[in-house]
C-alpha positions in Angstrom: -16.7 -31.4 19.6 -20.2 -32.2 21.2 -23.2 -31.9 19.5 -24.5 -28.8 21.2 -21.4 -26.8 19.5 -23.1 -25.7 16.1 -26.7 -24.3 18.6 -23.8 -21.5 20.1 -26.8 -19.0 20.1 -26.3 -15.3 20.3 -26.9 -14.8 24.5 -25.0 -16.9 25.3 -22.2 -15.4 23.4 -23.5 -12.3 24.5 -23.5 -13.9 28.1 -19.9 -15.0 28.0 -18.4 -11.3 26.6 -20.6 -9.4 29.4 -19.0 -11.5 32.1 -15.9 -10.1 30.6 -16.6 -6.9 29.6 -13.6 -5.4 31.4 -10.8 -7.0 30.5 -11.9 -7.0 26.6 -12.4 -3.5 26.6 -9.5 -2.5 28.2 -6.8 -5.6 26.1 -9.2 -4.4 23.2 -7.8 -0.5 23.1 -4.4 -1.6 24.0 -3.9 -3.2 20.9 -5.5 -0.7 19.7 -2.6 1.7 20.4 -0.2 -0.8 19.2 -1.6 -1.2 16.2 -1.0 2.7 15.7 2.3 3.2 16.9 3.6 -0.4 15.1 1.9 0.6 11.9 2.2 3.9 11.4 6.0 4.5 11.5 6.0 1.6 9.0 3.8 3.1 6.3 5.7 6.1 6.8 8.6 3.7 5.6 7.0 2.6 3.3 5.7 5.0 2.0 9.6 6.6 1.8 10.5 3.2 0.3 8.4 3.3 -2.9 9.2 7.3 -3.3 13.1 6.0 -3.2 13.2 3.8 -5.6 10.8 6.1 -8.4 13.1 8.4 -8.1 10.2 10.7 -7.5 8.6 13.4 -5.5 5.2 11.6 -6.6 4.0 8.2 -7.4 1.3 7.1 -9.0 -1.3 3.6 -9.2 0.6 1.6 -11.7 4.1 2.8 -9.6 2.7 0.8 -6.4 1.7 -2.0 -8.7 5.3 -2.5 -10.3 6.8 -1.9 -6.9 4.8 -5.6 -6.4 5.8 -7.6 -8.7 9.6 -6.9 -7.9 11.0 -9.3 -5.8 11.3 -6.1 -3.4 8.2 -5.4 -3.5 7.0 -9.0 -2.8 9.6 -9.0 -0.1 7.8 -5.8 1.1 4.4 -7.0 1.5 6.0 -10.6 2.9 7.1 -9.1 5.6 4.4 -6.1 6.2 1.9 -8.3 6.0 3.3 -10.9 8.2 3.3 -7.4 11.0 -0.2 -7.4 10.1 -1.3 -9.9 10.7 1.0 -10.9 14.1 -1.2 -7.4 15.1 -4.3 -9.1 15.1 -3.0 -12.8 16.4 -1.2 -11.1 18.8 -5.2 -8.9 19.3 -7.6 -12.0 19.2 -4.9 -14.4 20.8 -4.7 -11.3 24.0 -9.1 -12.0 23.6 -8.7 -15.0 23.5 -7.2 -15.8 26.6 -8.9 -13.9 28.7 -12.4 -16.0 27.2 -10.4 -19.2 27.8 -9.0 -18.6 30.4 -12.1 -17.6 32.8 -13.5 -20.7 31.4 -11.3 -22.1 33.5 -11.5 -19.8 37.2 -11.0 -16.4 38.0 -10.4 -14.2 35.2 -6.5 -13.7 35.1 -5.7 -9.7 35.4 -5.1 -7.8 32.6 -1.0 -7.6 33.0 -0.4 -11.4 33.5 -2.5 -11.7 30.1 0.6 -9.4 28.9 3.5 -10.8 30.3 1.9 -14.7 29.2 2.1 -12.8 25.6 5.5 -11.3 25.8 6.8 -14.8 26.4 5.0 -15.9 22.6 4.9 -13.1 20.9 8.3 -14.1 19.0 6.5 -17.5 18.3 3.3 -15.6 17.4 5.3 -13.2 14.1 6.8 -16.1 13.0 3.9 -18.1 13.2 1.3 -15.7 10.9 4.4 -15.4 8.8 4.5 -18.4 8.2 0.6 -17.7 7.2 1.5 -14.8 5.6 4.0 -16.9 3.2 2.1 -19.9 2.1 -1.4 -17.7 1.5 1.5 -15.6 -1.1 2.3 -18.5 -2.5 -1.3 -20.4 -3.1 -2.0 -16.8 -4.6 0.1 -16.5 -7.1 -1.0 -19.1 -9.6 -4.0 -17.4 -9.7 -2.8 -12.9 -9.8 -0.9 -14.5 -12.4 -3.4 -15.9 -14.5 -5.5 -12.6 -13.6 -2.5 -10.9 -14.3 -2.3 -12.8 -18.1 -6.0 -12.2 -18.3 -5.8 -8.6 -18.3 -2.5 -7.7 -21.1 -5.2 -10.0 -22.6 -7.6 -8.4 -22.9 -7.6 -5.0 -22.3 -4.0 -3.6 -23.0 -5.4 -2.3 -26.9 -6.5 0.4 -25.1 -6.6 3.2 -21.9 -8.1 1.3 -18.7 -11.0 4.0 -19.2 -12.0 3.9 -22.1 -12.6 0.7 -20.9 -14.2 1.9 -18.0 -16.6 4.6 -20.0 -17.2 2.0 -23.4 -18.0 -1.6 -21.7 -17.6 -3.2 -24.8 -17.9 -6.7 -25.0 -14.0 -7.2 -24.3 -14.1 -5.3 -21.5 -17.3 -7.6 -19.2 -15.3 -11.1 -20.6 -12.6 -9.6 -18.5 -14.6 -8.8 -15.9 -16.6 -12.3 -16.1 -12.9 -14.6 -16.2 -10.7 -12.4 -13.6 -13.8 -12.9 -11.3 -14.2 -16.4 -12.1 -10.5 -16.4 -11.0 -10.2 -13.8 -7.9 -13.6 -16.6 -6.8 -11.4 -19.3 -6.9 -8.0 -17.8 -5.1 -10.8 -17.1 -2.0 -12.5 -20.1 -2.2 -9.3 -22.2 -1.8 -7.3 -19.4 0.3 -10.4 -18.6 3.1 -10.8 -23.1 3.2 -6.6 -22.9 3.8 -6.8 -20.3 6.2 -10.3 -21.8 7.9 -6.9 -24.8 8.2 -5.2 -23.2 11.1 -8.6 -21.7 12.9 -6.9 -23.5 15.9 -2.8 -23.1 15.0 -2.7 -19.8 17.2 -4.8 -21.4 19.8 -2.6 -25.1 20.4 0.6 -22.8 20.2 -0.5 -20.2 22.7 -2.4 -23.0 26.0 -0.6 -26.6 24.5 3.2 -25.9 24.5 3.2 -26.6 20.5 5.6 -25.5 18.3 4.8 -23.1 15.1 5.1 -26.3 12.3 3.1 -28.7 14.9 0.2 -26.3 16.2 0.1 -26.2 11.9 -0.7 -29.1 12.1 -2.7 -29.9 15.1 -4.8 -27.1 13.7 -5.0 -28.9 10.4 -6.8 -32.6 12.3 -8.6 -31.2 14.7 -10.4 -29.0 11.9 -11.0 -31.7 9.2 -12.8 -33.5 11.9 -15.1 -30.1 13.1 -15.5 -28.4 9.1 -18.7 -28.6 9.2 -19.1 -26.9 12.8 -16.4 -24.2 11.8 -17.5 -23.4 8.8 -21.3 -23.4 10.3 -20.5 -20.9 13.3 -18.0 -18.8 11.2 -21.1 -18.5 8.6 -23.5 -17.1 11.0 -20.7 -14.7 13.1 -20.2 -13.0 9.4 -24.0 -12.4 9.1 -24.1 -11.1 12.4 -21.4 -8.6 11.5 -22.4 -8.0 9.1 -26.8 -7.5 9.6 -25.1 -4.7 12.2 -22.2 -2.9 10.3 -25.5 -2.4 7.8 -27.5 -1.6 10.7 -25.5 1.0 12.8 -23.8 2.9 9.3 -27.7 3.1 7.7 -28.5 4.7 12.0 -25.4 6.6 11.8 -26.2 8.4 8.1 -29.4 8.9 8.5 -29.1 10.8 12.2 -25.7 12.7 10.2 -29.1 13.9 7.4 -31.5 14.9 9.7 -28.6 16.9 11.8 -27.1 18.6 9.1 -27.9 22.7 9.2 -28.4 24.1 5.8 -25.4 25.3 3.8 -27.0 28.9 3.8 -26.9 27.9 7.7 -23.5 30.3 9.5 -20.1 28.6 8.5 -19.9 28.2 13.0 -23.0 25.7 13.0 -22.1 23.7 10.3 -18.7 23.4 11.4 -19.8 22.8 15.2 -22.9 20.2 13.8 -19.9 18.5 11.4 -17.4 18.2 14.3 -20.6 16.3 16.4 -21.8 14.1 13.1 -17.5 13.4 12.6 -17.5 12.6 16.3 -20.6 9.9 15.7 -19.1 8.7 13.1 -16.3 7.8 14.7 -17.9 6.6 18.0 -20.7 4.4 16.2 -17.1 2.3 13.5 -15.7 2.3 17.2 -18.3 0.4 18.9 -18.9 -2.1 15.3 -15.4 -3.3 15.5 -15.6 -3.7 19.4 -18.5 -5.8 19.1 -17.0 -7.2 16.2 -13.2 -8.7 17.5 -14.8 -9.3 20.7 -17.6 -11.3 19.4 -14.7 -13.4 17.0 -13.1 -14.1 20.4 -15.9 -15.6 21.8 -16.6 -18.1 18.8 -13.0 -19.0 18.2 -12.3 -20.0 22.0 -16.0 -21.4 21.8 -14.8 -23.8 19.0 -11.0 -24.7 20.6 -12.5 -25.3 24.1 -15.2 -27.2 22.0 -12.9 -29.7 20.6 -10.7 -32.3 22.6 -6.9 -30.4 23.7 -4.1 -31.6 25.5 -4.2 -29.6 29.2 -4.2 -26.0 28.8 -1.4 -23.5 29.8 -3.2 -20.3 31.2 -1.8 -17.4 32.1 -0.4 -16.9 35.7 0.6 -14.5 38.0 4.0 -15.7 39.1 4.8 -15.7 35.4 8.0 -14.3 34.4 9.7 -13.3 37.7 12.9 -15.7 37.3 14.4 -15.2 34.5 15.9 -12.5 31.7 13.0 -10.7 30.7 11.3 -7.7 31.8 8.9 -8.1 34.2 5.8 -6.2 32.7 4.1 -4.3 35.1 1.5 -2.2 34.9 3.0 1.3 34.8 5.2 -0.2 32.3 2.9 -1.1 30.3 1.5 2.5 30.5 4.0 3.5 29.8 5.4 2.2 26.9 2.0 2.8 24.9 2.5 6.5 25.9 6.1 6.3 24.9 5.3 4.6 21.8 2.1 6.6 20.4 4.1 10.0 20.8 7.2 8.2 18.7 4.4 7.0 15.8 2.8 10.3 15.9 6.7 12.5 15.7 7.2 9.6 12.9 3.3 10.6 11.6 4.3 13.9 11.6 7.8 13.9 10.4 6.2 12.1 6.7 3.6 14.7 6.6 6.0 17.2 6.4 8.3 15.8 4.1 5.6 16.1 1.4 6.2 18.8 -0.8 2.8 21.9 -0.6 4.1 23.4 -3.1 1.2 24.5 -5.8 3.4 24.1 -8.3 1.1 21.1 -10.4 -0.5 21.6 -13.6 -3.1 19.9 -14.6 -4.8 19.2 -17.5 -7.5 17.3 -19.1 -8.5 16.4 -22.7 -10.4 13.3 -24.1 -8.0 13.4 -27.9 -10.2 13.4 -30.6 -12.9 10.9 -29.9 -14.5 11.8 -33.0 -11.7 10.1 -34.5 -10.7 7.6 -31.9 -11.8 6.2 -28.5 -11.9 8.8 -26.4 -9.0 8.2 -23.7 -7.6 6.4 -25.0 -3.5 7.1 -26.3 -4.0 7.6 -29.7 -7.1 9.8 -29.5 -4.7 12.3 -27.2 -1.8 11.7 -30.0 -4.3 12.1 -32.7 -5.8 15.5 -30.5 -1.9 16.3 -30.7 -1.7 15.3 -34.4 -4.8 17.6 -35.1 -3.5 20.5 -32.7 
């Protein structure tokens, strides 16, 4: 890695993004549609799986926790995590492909980028699933330790008692579980950073998944400090941008929202405009963060030693059994997938029981004789009538 890598400035990143703004923005929007089309049916299916396994019409937080402590839940977490990460990896792969290809010559057409990724999609999904599996395996000891601390320190009373009263045992549990989670995060981040170049090596250097993971570890080991510095800069700038845009959006919202005594049509109109503004700000913020991350990854990758690059070409997939992904087929596929995802969402909402048959009760128990918001307190209150 060259000596000036750590000095890559925001202006260099901005200039690279500006030169490739059109293909990058189109690619990002396409993958937002892909994410919606894929994740909406999956989340709907996961919700139905929860209900089927619980045997009830509604589920609580504890039901979800118990589900993910079961082997079926482990498999579900692995599959869902792999798919989520695969979608993100495909998105970043497309953006990095545009930036890397532009650095070697004229920027490729969007259709060529999608055909390039289409040929490698199966391997990318397998690679990301491997990463999720390794992170889950790495996290298991820490999660077991955290669960053990919770059972040991916070189960004598209902959790609401600890949240309300905050006894010394509560703070001890918070401190110990916090340390456990921090250590788990540090170990996991170190492992994830070691795979910084795995996707690029797999995509551009014709390596298999195992070789890509090992080669990424080797390159990161030689340049770990520079990578951490670049990632820290990106995190700091992204956090600052998010905070600034959110602060400005909230400030403007409070300024333009009418008084509660205003006519209902005025409140509804202004509230709709505020919602559109907040969604737009969120999208722009996410777009800048995602594109800048891809730019950082491409700079880091290109500045390391690497094999000759295999980049997307217009003749890709011109022969063989793979379908040719023309612009029309891509747009048609997005449209059909989005419509199907919407149908899944509507069907899931229609399956929810909307009858008003819920009995609401509220009682803190015999709080004068036992800790409030605990089973012991409630049972004592029942005994006393």
